[in-house]
N, C-alpha and C positions, 0 to 999 in steps of 0.2 A: 660146595661150601667155600666161603670167601677166605682168601689167604690172610685177611686182616684180623681174624678172630683172636689171634694170639697176642696182638699188640696190647700193651698196658698204657692206658691213657691216664695222665695225671689228674685230669678233671673228674674222672669217673667217681673216685672216692669222695670228692667234695660235693657231689650232687646226689646225695642219698635222699630218700623221702624225708621231708621235714628237716632237712639239714640246716636250714636258716631260721632265725628268729624274726622278730618284728621289724627290726631296722633293715633298711634296704642297701646301705653303703657296702657292706661286705659281699652280699650276693651279686651286686653290680660289678664289683671288682673281680670276683671269681668268674663271672660270666665273660668279662673282657679277657681274662687270662685264658679261659678255655678256647675262645675264638682265636686268640693269637696262637695257641698251641696247635690247633687244627690247621690254621693257615700256614704255619711253618712246615708241617708235614706235607701239605699240598704241593710244596715246591719240588718235592722228590717223589711223592706217591699220591696221585690224585684219587685213586680208589680207596686207599687207606684213609685219606682225609674225608672223603664222602662218608665212609663207614663211621668215622668219629663224629661227623656232623649229625648223622642219624641218631647215634647213641646219645649225644648231648640233647637233642630235641626231645627224645623220649624221656629224658630225666628231668627236664626243666620244670614242668608244672608240679610234679610231686615234690621236688626239692623246694619250690618257692611258695607252697601253699600257705605258710604262716607269715609271709612277708607283707608288710603294710604297702598296699599299692595305691593309696589315696592320692599321693602327690604326683603320680604318673611317671616317676623316675624309673622304677623297675620295669614298667611296661614299655617305656621308650627303649631301655637297654635290651629287652628281649626282642623287640621289633628290629632293632639294628642288628642283633645277632642273626635273626632269621634272614634279613636282607643279605648278610654276608655268607651264610651257610647254604641257603637254598641253591645259589648258582653252583656251588661246589658239588652238590649232590646231582644236579641236572647235568653237569658237564662230564661227570665220570663215565668212562667207556667200559661198561660192564654188560654181560649178557642179560637177556630179559628175565631169567630166573632170579638173579641177584637183585635186579632193580625192582621186580615185583615183590620180593621179600622186604626190601627197604620200604616200599610204599605201604605194604601191609602193616609194618611196624609203626610208621608215621600216622597212618589212619587210625590205628588203635590209640596212639598218643592223643590225637585230636579228639577222639571219643571220650577219653579220660581227662580231658583238659577242663577242670571244674571252674577255674577262676573267671574267665579263661585267659591264658597267656599266649598260647601259640596259634590262635585262630587265624592269624595273618598267613600262616603257612598254606592255608587252603587257596589263597589267591594265586599261588605259584604252582598249584597242583599239576596243571598241564605241562609246565616246564619240567617239573620233577619226573613226569612220565618219559620225557626225553625223545619220544617218537610218536607220531600221529596214531599208529595202530594201537599202542598201549594206552594212549589218552582216550581213544575211541572205546576201548574195552572198559575203562573206568567210567566213562560217560554212560555206557549201557548199564553198568552196575548201579550207578547213583541216580540215574534219570527218573525211574519210576517213583522213588520215594520223594525226590526233590519236587517233581511235578505235583504230587499229591499235597505236600506240605505247603508250598507257596501258592497253590492254585486256589480257586474260589471255595473249595470244600476243605481247605486245610485247617480251619477253625483255630488259627493262632498257634499251630504246632511249630516245632523247631527241629531242623535236621542239620547236624554238623557238616554234612557233605554237600550242602547246597552250593556254596561258592566253589568248592572243589569240582562239582559237576559242571558248572558254567565254565570254569577254567579249562577243564578237559574237553568240553565241546568246542571251545575256541581253538585249542591247539590241534584238535582233530579236524578242524576246518569244516565242522558241521554248523555253519553259520545260520542257515535258515531254521534249523531246529533250536538253536540258541535263542534267536529272536522270538520264535514262537513260545518258547518256555518263559522268557521274560515278560512278554506281552500278556501271558495268561495269569501272571501274578496279581493277586488282589491288592498289592501295595506298590506304589510308585516310589521305590527306594533306589537311591543312587548306587548302593552296593551291588544291586542287580543290574541296573540300567547301564552302568559303565561298560558292562560286557556287551550290551547291545550296540553301544557306540563303537566299540572296537570291531564288532562283527560287520557293521555297516561300512566302516573304513576299509576293512579287509576285502569287502565285496566291491570296492571301488565306487562307493556312493557317499562321498564326503559331505555334500550339501545336506543329504538326508541325515547323516550322522550328526551334523551340527544342529539341525532342528530337533533331533531326538534328544541330544544333550540339553538343549535350552528348555525343552518341555519337561525335563526332570527337575527343574527348580521348584522348590517349595520352602515353607517356613523351616523345615527340619533338614533340608538338604545341605550338604557342605558346599558353600559358595565357591571356595577356593579350588576344590577338586573339580567341580563342573567347569569353572573358568579355565583351569589348566587343560582339561580335555578339549574344550572349544578352541583355546589358543593353539594347541598342537595341530588341530585340523586346519585352521586358517593359515598357520605358518607353512604347513606342508603344501598348501595350495599356492604358496608364493605371495600371499597378500599380507606383507609385513606391516604396512601402515594400519590396515584394518585390525590385525591381530593386536597391535599395540593400543590403538584407541579403544577397542572394545574389552580387552581381556588382560592386558599386561599387569596392571596394578593388582587386580583381584587374584590373578593366577599365581603371582610370585611373592605373596606375602610370606615372610620368613619369621624366625624367632626374634629378630631385632630389626630396627629400622635400617641400620647399616646393611644387614644381610639382604633385606628386601631390595634396597638400592643396587647393591652389587649384582644380585640375580637378574634384575632387569637390564642393567648395563651390559652384562655378559650376553644376554639373549638378543639384545638389539644394538649391535655395535655401530650401526649406521646413524644412531641418534646421539646427539651431544649429551654429555653427562649433566650439563647445566639444565638442559631442557627436560630431561627425565626427572631430575631432582625437583624442578619447579612444579612439574605435574604431580609429583608425590606430595609436596607441601600443600598444594591446593586441594588435594584429595582429603585432607584431614585438617580443616580449619581449627585453630586453637591449639594445635600440637606442633607448632613450628620448631620449637626448641628441641624436639625429639629427633629432628633431622640434622642436628648440628654435626654429629660424627660423620654422616654421609657427606656433608658439604666439605668438612675438613679433609676427609679421605680423598675427595676429588680435587683438592687444591683450590676450592672456591672460598677463599678466606673472607672476602667482603660479604658474601652471602652468609657464611657461618657466623660472622659477627652480628649481622642483622637478625639472625634467627634467635640468638641467645638473648637479644633484647626484647623479642616479641612475646615469648612464653617460657614457662619454667623449663630448665634444662638440668639434667642430672649433675649435681656438683662434682661428683667423682670423675665423670667424663671430662668436665671442664678442667679439673685439676691435672688429669693425665695429659690433656692437650697443652696446658701451661708448662708442664715439665718438658714435654716433647719438643716444644718450639722455643724454649727459653733462650737457646743459643742461636738458632737459625733465624727465627722471626720474633725477636723480643717484644715488639709492639703488639703483635697478635697474642703472644703469651700473656702479656700484661692484661689485655682485654679479657682473656679466658679466666685468669686468676681472679680478677675483680668481679667478674660475673659469677664465678663459683661462690665467692663470699657473699655476694648479694642474694643469690638464691638460697644459700644456707640460712641466712637471716630471715628469708621469707618462708622458711619451713619446707623447702624442697629437699628431695633426697630421702633415702631409706636408712634409718639408724645412723644418722650423722653424729660424729663425736668431735671433741676438741682436736683430736689427731688429724681429722680432715681439714679443719681450719688451719692448723699449723702446717700441713702439707701445702695448702694453697699459698700461705705466706712465704714458705721457703721457695716455691716456684716463682713467686713475684719478686723476691729479693734477687734471685738469680737473673731474671730477665731485666730487672732494673740496672744491674751492674753492666750487663752487655749493652744496654741501651744508653749508656753514659748518664743515666739518671742517678741522683744520689739516693742513698737509703733514707736519708732524712726527709727528702721530698716525698718518697713513697709512704713513709710513716705518717707524714702530715696529711696526705690524701686519705689514708686509712682512718686516721683520727676524725677527720671531717665527715667521712661517709658512714663510719660505724661508731657512733657516739656510745660509749659504754653505759651511760646513765639512762639511755632511752629504754622504753619498755621492750622486753623480749630481745634485747640487743645481745644475742648470744655471741656473735662474732667479736663485737667490741670487748666483751668481758674476757674472752679467751686471749685476744691480742693485746689487751691493756698492758701487761708487763713488757711487751716487746716494742710498742709504738709510742711510749711516753716521750 
């Protein structure tokens, strides 16, 4: 029996079945707190932390059954928690009896995962086994059902252990069996075929792995995931230029344009930031303004200025830039502030209010003072450009009391 059974976890009482209602904010907060609690324990007791991780993963789905998952926020939070907790479980140094007990509990949780929330855990099943012999034993256990369900006679069935089986085969280094299993599937699904790519790489056949990944493309396949796998293979082969030209943009798309730019810059340090940014801009004609923050972040101020003239740019991003550079580069700040007002008047931005207009005006007046320009001159320019009597002149009406 584990010495961890007597520990009292604070999160345990908070993750009772149906503990949360419809709104996702509270369960996301509680989930973050639980992960922090487990990580703190991991600093002094890795086995206890792993036991806590297993307990939390057991409790997640029942506790979150009533939470609204339509926005994707709770799902993202759960996935991040799994990414943080799975390595703790895998790294814990315990005997095979304890690890097998953990795996049994987690597999039962996967089977009871109705929404589902924790299905991502199956991707790490081989790592959770922690040793090739245990991974092989789990592969033997899961393989017959998996082969039947995904094979030509499966008739559309579903088995929760399918991905876990592939992960276990991979860690057990049973690569030929893994490839045979995937190739027998009636569906060309990337969720399966990614394991084939990994197996071919592990077998020392990168060219074949690359072709295998490329052949996985379809209307429903995740382009970015396939591109990322291909990019990794080509980079590992030392062909940096080819990796960049063929895959860099598709493989590194992130949640924001700035994050995409930073990801590519970090991965390809030999290329200039200006060249990378120009390639990104050309990849999306008509969206030039969305790359403004990336150009600003790289110190490419002339390019940033040209981008905000070419297409709509988020006014709040421009206002933040105007405030940031009001003292250091007032001319650039003035350009950003004026562009923010112009795009607000053109209808750009989400739920823009008069407060945003006044924020832009405040940044402009700060920059004008540093630039030795008079406030009267600024107001005259604003009156000329944003005539309050013009149709839909929202900016002019808001600023009218200030620029008379």
